[in-house]
C-alpha positions in Angstrom: 0.0 0.0 0.0 1.5 3.3 -1.0 2.2 5.9 1.7 0.4 9.2 1.7 2.6 12.2 1.1 2.0 15.2 3.4 1.9 18.6 2.0 5.0 20.8 2.6 2.9 23.9 2.7 2.4 25.5 6.0 -1.2 25.6 7.4 -2.6 27.5 10.4 -2.3 24.5 12.6 1.3 23.7 11.3 3.2 27.0 11.2 7.0 27.1 11.4 8.2 28.3 14.8 9.4 31.7 13.5 5.9 32.6 12.3 3.8 31.6 15.5 2.5 34.2 17.7 0.3 37.3 17.4 3.1 39.9 17.0 4.5 38.5 13.7 4.5 40.9 10.8 5.5 40.1 7.2 8.0 42.9 6.9 9.3 44.7 10.0 10.2 48.4 9.6 13.6 47.7 11.2 14.6 45.4 8.4 14.4 48.2 5.7 17.6 50.0 5.1 19.0 52.6 2.8 22.7 52.8 2.3 24.6 55.4 0.3 27.2 53.3 -1.5 28.9 55.9 -3.7 29.5 59.6 -3.8 31.6 60.8 -6.7 32.3 64.5 -7.5 33.4 65.8 -10.9 34.4 69.4 -11.3 33.8 71.0 -14.7 33.8 74.5 -15.9 31.4 76.3 -13.5 29.7 73.0 -12.6 29.9 70.5 -9.9 28.5 67.1 -10.9 27.6 64.8 -7.9 26.9 61.1 -8.6 24.9 59.5 -5.7 24.7 55.8 -5.6 22.6 54.1 -3.0 21.4 50.5 -2.1 18.0 49.5 -0.7 17.3 46.4 1.4 15.0 44.9 0.3 13.9 46.9 -2.8 11.8 44.5 -4.7 8.7 44.8 -2.5 9.4 47.1 0.4 10.3 50.6 -1.2 8.3 52.8 -3.5 9.3 56.4 -2.9 12.5 57.8 -1.5 13.2 61.5 -0.8 16.7 62.9 -1.4 17.8 66.2 0.0 21.0 67.9 -0.9 22.7 70.5 1.4 25.6 72.8 0.5 27.4 74.4 3.6 24.3 73.7 5.8 21.8 75.3 3.3 19.2 73.0 1.9 19.6 73.1 -1.9 17.2 70.7 -3.3 14.7 68.1 -2.4 13.5 65.5 -4.9 11.2 62.5 -4.7 12.4 59.3 -6.4 9.9 56.5 -7.3 11.5 53.1 -7.2 10.0 50.6 -9.6 9.0 47.4 -7.8 8.6 43.8 -9.0 10.5 40.6 -9.3 12.9 42.1 -11.8 13.8 45.0 -9.5 17.3 45.9 -8.4 18.9 46.8 -5.1 21.5 49.3 -6.4 20.4 52.7 -7.9 22.2 55.9 -8.7 21.4 59.5 -10.0 23.4 62.6 -10.6 22.8 66.2 -9.6 24.6 69.0 -11.5 25.2 72.1 -9.5 25.7 75.5 -11.2 28.8 76.9 -9.5 29.1 80.1 -11.4 30.2 82.9 -9.1 31.2 80.5 -6.2 34.8 81.2 -5.1 37.5 78.6 -4.8 37.6 76.7 -1.5 36.7 73.7 0.5 32.9 73.1 0.9 30.8 70.6 2.8 28.1 68.8 0.9 25.5 66.5 2.6 23.2 64.1 1.1 20.2 62.6 2.9 18.0 59.8 1.7 14.8 58.9 3.6 11.5 57.2 3.2 8.5 59.0 4.6 5.3 57.1 5.5 2.0 58.6 4.3 1.4 60.0 7.9 4.7 62.0 7.7 6.7 59.6 9.8 10.2 58.9 8.6 10.7 55.1 8.4 14.3 54.8 7.5 17.0 57.4 6.9 20.7 57.7 6.0 23.0 60.6 5.3 26.5 61.2 4.2 28.6 64.3 4.4 31.7 65.0 2.4 34.2 67.8 1.7 34.7 69.1 -1.8 37.7 71.1 -2.9 36.3 73.4 -5.6 38.6 75.4 -8.0 36.6 77.2 -10.6 37.8 77.2 -14.1 37.0 80.9 -14.6 37.5 83.7 -12.1 34.2 85.6 -11.4 33.9 89.1 -10.0 30.5 88.4 -8.2 30.3 85.8 -5.6 27.3 83.7 -4.9 26.8 81.9 -1.5 24.7 78.9 -2.7 24.7 77.4 -6.1 21.5 76.3 -7.9 20.6 72.8 -9.0 21.0 72.7 -12.8 19.8 69.1 -13.7 18.9 65.8 -12.1 19.3 62.5 -13.9 18.9 58.8 -12.9 18.9 55.4 -14.5 15.6 53.4 -14.0 14.3 56.0 -11.6 11.4 58.3 -12.0 12.2 61.8 -10.7 9.1 63.7 -9.7 9.3 67.5 -10.0 6.5 70.0 -9.6 6.5 70.9 -13.2 6.4 67.3 -14.3 3.7 66.5 -11.7 1.4 69.2 -13.1 1.9 68.0 -16.7 0.9 64.5 -15.7 -2.1 65.7 -13.9 -3.2 67.8 -17.0 -2.7 64.8 -19.2 -4.8 62.6 -16.9 -7.6 65.2 -16.8 -7.6 65.5 -20.6 -7.7 61.8 -21.1 -10.6 61.5 -18.6 -12.5 64.2 -20.4 -11.9 62.6 -23.8 -13.1 59.1 -22.5 -16.2 60.8 -21.0 -17.1 62.5 -24.3 -16.8 59.2 -26.3 -19.2 57.2 -24.0 -22.6 56.4 -25.3 -25.4 58.0 -23.3 -28.4 55.7 -22.9 
C-alpha cells in the first residue's frame, strides 16, 4: 500500500516556529535599510556634478518612494522624490546625478551633505541615511561676483522616476484631458 505524502505547505495549525505568535508581521520596519554606497564629484567649468549611488534592502517589495535632500554648507539646496520601480525584476542598487551650477562661487573647500529617507503617508520617517563629504572646488573661470549657494542645474537617474513639480502638473493635466476625452466618447443611454 503506497504511503500518503503530506503537504509541505504550512497551514494555520502547522506553522513554522518563527511565524507563530500574534506579534509576527510580514515585513518589519527595522529590516528596511537605505545605504549610500557611492559619492563621486566631478568638477567641470562652472559645474559640480555629484553622482549619488545608493542601495535599498529589500527593494523588490518594500520601497516605493525615496526623498533625497542635498545640502551645501548647511543650506538645503534641493529636495527630490524618487519613485523606485517594484517587482521581481527590481534591483537593489540605484544611482542618480545632480549637477550644481557653481558660477560665481569662489574657490575653496565646501561641505556637501546628502540625505536619503523614506516617509510614510502619515509623515513619519521610516528609514533614513545621510553622508557628508568635503569638496575642494577650484573654478575654471574667475568671477567678479560671488554667490553663497549654487543652484541645481539638472537631475538624472537610470531606472528611476524623478518627480518634479512641473512634471507633476503636466501628468495631472494629461490625466484630466484623457478623462474628459473618454467621458465625451461614451454612449449615453
